[in-house]
C-alpha positions as CSV (number, residue, x, y, z in Angstrom):
1,X,0.0,0.0,0.0
2,X,1.3,3.5,-1.1
3,X,2.1,5.5,2.1
4,X,-0.6,8.3,2.4
5,X,-0.4,11.8,3.9
6,X,-0.7,11.9,7.6
7,X,-4.2,13.2,7.7
8,X,-5.3,10.5,5.4
9,X,-3.7,7.8,7.5
10,X,-5.5,9.4,10.6
11,X,-9.0,9.1,8.8
12,X,-8.3,5.6,7.8
13,X,-7.3,4.8,11.4
14,X,-10.6,6.4,12.7
15,X,-12.6,5.0,10.1
16,X,-13.6,1.7,11.6
17,X,-15.1,3.5,14.6
18,X,-17.5,5.6,12.5
19,X,-20.5,3.6,13.9
20,X,-19.7,4.6,17.4
21,X,-19.3,8.3,16.3
22,X,-22.5,8.2,14.5
23,X,-24.4,7.2,17.6
24,X,-23.1,10.2,19.5
25,X,-24.6,12.5,16.8
26,X,-28.1,11.5,18.3
27,X,-27.1,13.6,21.3
28,X,-28.4,17.1,20.2
29,X,-25.4,19.0,21.1
30,X,-23.0,16.7,19.4
31,X,-25.2,16.3,16.5
32,X,-25.6,19.9,15.8
33,X,-21.8,20.5,16.0
34,X,-21.0,17.6,13.7
35,X,-23.5,18.8,11.2
36,X,-22.2,22.2,11.3
37,X,-18.7,20.9,10.7
38,X,-19.1,18.0,8.4
39,X,-22.5,18.0,6.6
40,X,-23.9,21.5,6.4
41,X,-25.5,22.0,3.0
42,X,-25.0,18.3,1.8
43,X,-27.4,17.0,-0.7
44,X,-26.5,13.5,-2.0
45,X,-28.3,10.5,-3.5
46,X,-27.5,7.2,-4.9
47,X,-27.9,6.3,-8.5
48,X,-29.2,2.7,-9.0
49,X,-27.6,0.8,-11.5
50,X,-28.5,1.2,-15.1
51,X,-29.1,-2.6,-15.6
52,X,-31.6,-2.9,-12.9
53,X,-33.9,-0.2,-13.5
54,X,-37.2,0.0,-15.4
55,X,-38.5,3.3,-17.0
56,X,-41.9,4.4,-16.0
57,X,-43.3,4.4,-19.5
58,X,-43.3,2.4,-22.6
59,X,-40.2,2.8,-24.5
60,X,-40.3,2.6,-28.3
61,X,-36.8,3.7,-29.1
62,X,-34.3,1.8,-26.7
63,X,-31.6,4.2,-27.7
64,X,-33.5,6.9,-25.9
65,X,-33.6,4.8,-22.6
66,X,-33.6,7.0,-19.5
67,X,-30.6,5.4,-17.2
68,X,-29.3,6.9,-13.8
69,X,-25.7,6.9,-15.2
70,X,-26.7,9.8,-17.5
71,X,-26.6,12.2,-14.4
72,X,-22.9,11.8,-13.8
73,X,-22.1,11.7,-17.7
74,X,-23.9,15.2,-17.8
75,X,-21.6,16.7,-15.3
76,X,-18.5,14.9,-16.6
77,X,-19.1,16.7,-20.1
78,X,-20.0,19.9,-18.3
79,X,-17.3,20.1,-15.9
80,X,-13.9,22.1,-16.7
81,X,-12.1,20.1,-13.9
82,X,-12.0,16.4,-13.2
83,X,-10.0,14.5,-10.6
84,X,-10.0,10.7,-10.0
85,X,-8.7,9.3,-6.8
86,X,-6.2,6.6,-7.2
87,X,-7.7,4.8,-4.2
88,X,-11.0,4.5,-2.2
89,X,-10.4,5.6,1.3
90,X,-13.2,3.6,2.8
91,X,-12.5,0.2,1.3
92,X,-8.6,0.9,1.9
93,X,-9.4,1.6,5.6
94,X,-11.8,-1.3,5.9
95,X,-9.2,-3.7,4.2
96,X,-12.0,-4.6,1.7
97,X,-11.7,-8.0,0.3
98,X,-14.8,-8.2,-2.0
99,X,-14.3,-4.8,-4.2
100,X,-11.2,-3.1,-5.8
101,X,-9.6,-0.6,-3.5
102,X,-8.0,1.2,-6.4
103,X,-11.2,2.5,-7.8
104,X,-11.8,6.0,-6.0
105,X,-14.1,8.8,-6.0
106,X,-14.5,11.0,-8.9
107,X,-14.4,14.9,-8.2
108,X,-15.7,17.4,-10.6
109,X,-15.5,21.3,-10.5
110,X,-13.1,24.1,-9.7
111,X,-12.6,23.1,-6.3
112,X,-10.7,20.0,-7.3
113,X,-7.7,22.2,-8.3
114,X,-6.9,22.4,-4.6
115,X,-6.8,18.6,-4.0
116,X,-3.3,17.0,-3.3
117,X,-2.0,15.5,-6.3
118,X,-0.4,12.7,-4.5
119,X,-4.0,11.3,-4.0
120,X,-4.8,10.9,-7.7
121,X,-4.6,12.8,-11.0
122,X,-6.6,15.0,-13.2
123,X,-8.8,13.3,-15.9
124,X,-10.1,14.1,-19.4
125,X,-13.8,13.4,-20.2
126,X,-13.0,10.2,-21.7
127,X,-11.0,9.0,-18.9
128,X,-13.7,9.9,-16.3
129,X,-16.3,8.0,-18.1
130,X,-14.2,5.1,-18.5
131,X,-13.4,5.3,-14.8
132,X,-17.1,5.1,-13.9
133,X,-17.8,2.4,-16.3
134,X,-15.1,0.3,-14.5
135,X,-16.7,1.0,-11.2
136,X,-20.2,0.0,-12.4
137,X,-18.6,-3.4,-13.9
138,X,-16.8,-4.1,-10.7
139,X,-20.3,-3.9,-8.9
140,X,-20.0,-0.3,-7.3
141,X,-23.0,2.0,-6.9
142,X,-22.6,5.7,-7.6
143,X,-23.3,8.4,-4.8
144,X,-23.5,11.8,-6.3
145,X,-24.0,15.3,-4.9
146,X,-22.6,18.0,-2.7
147,X,-20.6,16.6,0.5
148,X,-19.0,19.0,2.9
149,X,-16.9,16.1,4.4
150,X,-14.9,15.8,1.3
151,X,-14.2,19.5,1.0
152,X,-12.9,19.1,4.5
153,X,-10.4,16.2,4.2
154,X,-9.5,17.0,0.7
155,X,-9.0,20.8,1.5
156,X,-11.2,21.3,-1.8
157,X,-13.0,24.7,-1.5
158,X,-15.4,26.2,-2.1
159,X,-17.9,23.5,-1.3
160,X,-20.4,24.9,-4.2
161,X,-17.7,24.2,-6.6
162,X,-17.0,20.4,-5.8
163,X,-19.4,17.6,-7.1
164,X,-18.6,14.2,-5.4
165,X,-19.4,10.9,-7.4
166,X,-18.4,8.3,-4.9
167,X,-18.2,4.6,-6.0
168,X,-19.8,2.6,-3.1
169,X,-19.6,-1.2,-2.2
170,X,-22.1,-2.8,0.1
171,X,-19.5,-3.8,2.8
172,X,-17.3,-0.6,3.3
173,X,-19.4,2.5,2.5
174,X,-19.0,5.2,4.8
175,X,-22.8,5.6,4.8
176,X,-23.3,2.4,6.4
177,X,-23.5,4.3,9.5
178,X,-26.9,6.0,8.3
179,X,-29.0,4.0,10.7
180,X,-27.2,5.4,13.5
181,X,-26.8,8.9,12.5
182,X,-28.8,11.9,13.8
183,X,-32.0,12.0,11.7
184,X,-31.4,15.4,10.5
185,X,-27.9,14.5,9.2
186,X,-29.2,11.1,7.7
187,X,-31.8,13.0,5.7
188,X,-29.0,14.7,3.8
189,X,-28.6,11.5,1.9
190,X,-31.8,10.6,0.2
191,X,-33.5,8.6,-2.6
192,X,-33.1,9.9,-6.2
193,X,-36.3,11.7,-7.0
194,X,-38.4,9.6,-9.4
195,X,-36.9,6.3,-8.3
196,X,-39.2,3.8,-6.8
197,X,-38.4,0.3,-5.1
198,X,-41.3,-2.1,-4.9
199,X,-41.9,-5.9,-3.8
200,X,-43.9,-8.1,-6.2
201,X,-45.9,-11.3,-5.8
202,X,-42.9,-13.5,-6.4
203,X,-41.5,-12.6,-3.0
204,X,-40.8,-15.7,-0.9
205,X,-39.7,-13.8,2.3
206,X,-36.3,-15.4,2.1
207,X,-34.5,-12.4,3.6
208,X,-31.9,-11.9,1.1
209,X,-32.8,-8.4,0.5
210,X,-32.6,-7.7,4.3
211,X,-29.1,-8.9,4.6
212,X,-28.2,-6.6,1.7
213,X,-29.8,-3.4,2.7
214,X,-27.2,-1.2,4.5
215,X,-29.9,1.2,5.7
216,X,-32.3,-1.2,7.7
217,X,-34.9,-0.3,5.3
218,X,-36.3,-3.8,4.7
219,X,-38.1,-6.2,7.1
220,X,-39.9,-9.5,6.7
221,X,-43.5,-9.3,7.6
222,X,-46.0,-12.5,7.0
223,X,-43.3,-14.1,4.9
224,X,-42.9,-10.9,2.7
225,X,-40.3,-8.3,2.3
226,X,-41.7,-4.8,3.4
227,X,-39.8,-1.8,2.3
228,X,-39.8,1.4,4.6
229,X,-39.5,4.9,3.8
230,X,-35.8,4.8,5.0
231,X,-35.0,3.2,1.5
232,X,-32.3,5.3,-0.3
233,X,-33.1,3.5,-3.7
234,X,-29.7,2.1,-4.3
235,X,-31.2,-1.2,-5.7
236,X,-29.0,-3.5,-4.0
237,X,-32.0,-5.4,-2.7
238,X,-33.1,-5.9,-6.4
239,X,-29.7,-7.5,-7.3
240,X,-29.8,-9.8,-4.3
241,X,-33.4,-11.2,-4.7
242,X,-33.2,-14.6,-6.0
243,X,-36.9,-14.5,-7.0
244,X,-36.5,-11.3,-8.9
245,X,-39.5,-9.9,-6.9
246,X,-38.1,-6.6,-6.3
247,X,-38.4,-3.9,-8.9
248,X,-36.6,-0.6,-9.2
249,X,-38.3,1.8,-11.4
250,X,-37.4,5.3,-12.8
251,X,-39.5,8.0,-14.1
252,X,-38.8,9.1,-17.4
253,X,-38.0,12.8,-16.1
254,X,-35.9,11.8,-13.2
255,X,-32.6,12.5,-14.9
256,X,-33.6,16.0,-15.6
257,X,-34.9,16.4,-12.0
258,X,-31.6,15.1,-10.4
259,X,-29.5,17.4,-12.6
260,X,-31.7,20.4,-11.6
261,X,-31.5,19.4,-7.9
262,X,-27.6,19.2,-8.1
263,X,-27.6,22.6,-10.0
264,X,-29.0,24.2,-7.1
265,X,-26.1,23.2,-4.7
266,X,-23.2,22.6,-7.0
267,X,-21.7,24.5,-10.1
268,X,-19.2,22.5,-11.8
269,X,-18.8,24.6,-15.1
């Protein structure tokens, strides 16, 4: 493993304790302080994988199919500055054995100019697109939006000029701590507008989806999976379901709505 800067090594040392730290945010004074320092103005959402979503309309022309990855491709094309991390700090800190540690975040926007070049490299449009394609092929899920935590540890300011595209796995993601976080902080990471997750009649209540859900949004009731409002729409449950009983659907205008929402909090041009 390449020796990282001191502050990065400190973060990796503390990372395994994130669940205990998350619980502390449920004490109001602690939660407000942590929110102010690390999560203020955050607005993040997961993009379900392209190959598991169904569009809420009849599609006559497959080439015009609405897919979640179009959100990040829009910003890759629009951004003047792109930076690819050469490693994933979460998976590296957790010593992940199931997913590649070398597939790090993609950052877009003017603030990337302040990121330590020992952590990664600048990228062209084509390289950024290829990087995210490799991430999807490896089974990773994109988390996109404004994230103050990244501006802090990367010293990438101002926050409104930095767009994070994190490539998350199911075992080491920072946001596994969501069920333990203060509700106000946890609400900063939400479901993509226009994405729905439903359970069909083929459900057998096997519980595979429960094991896969990282936000504890699924329970088994009367031998059937029930998805609560805590669902963030990542689609991991649909992939895990052996009966293909879980459907992830996306509205035809969902990509446009996602882009509008990001435009309200981040400017990458």
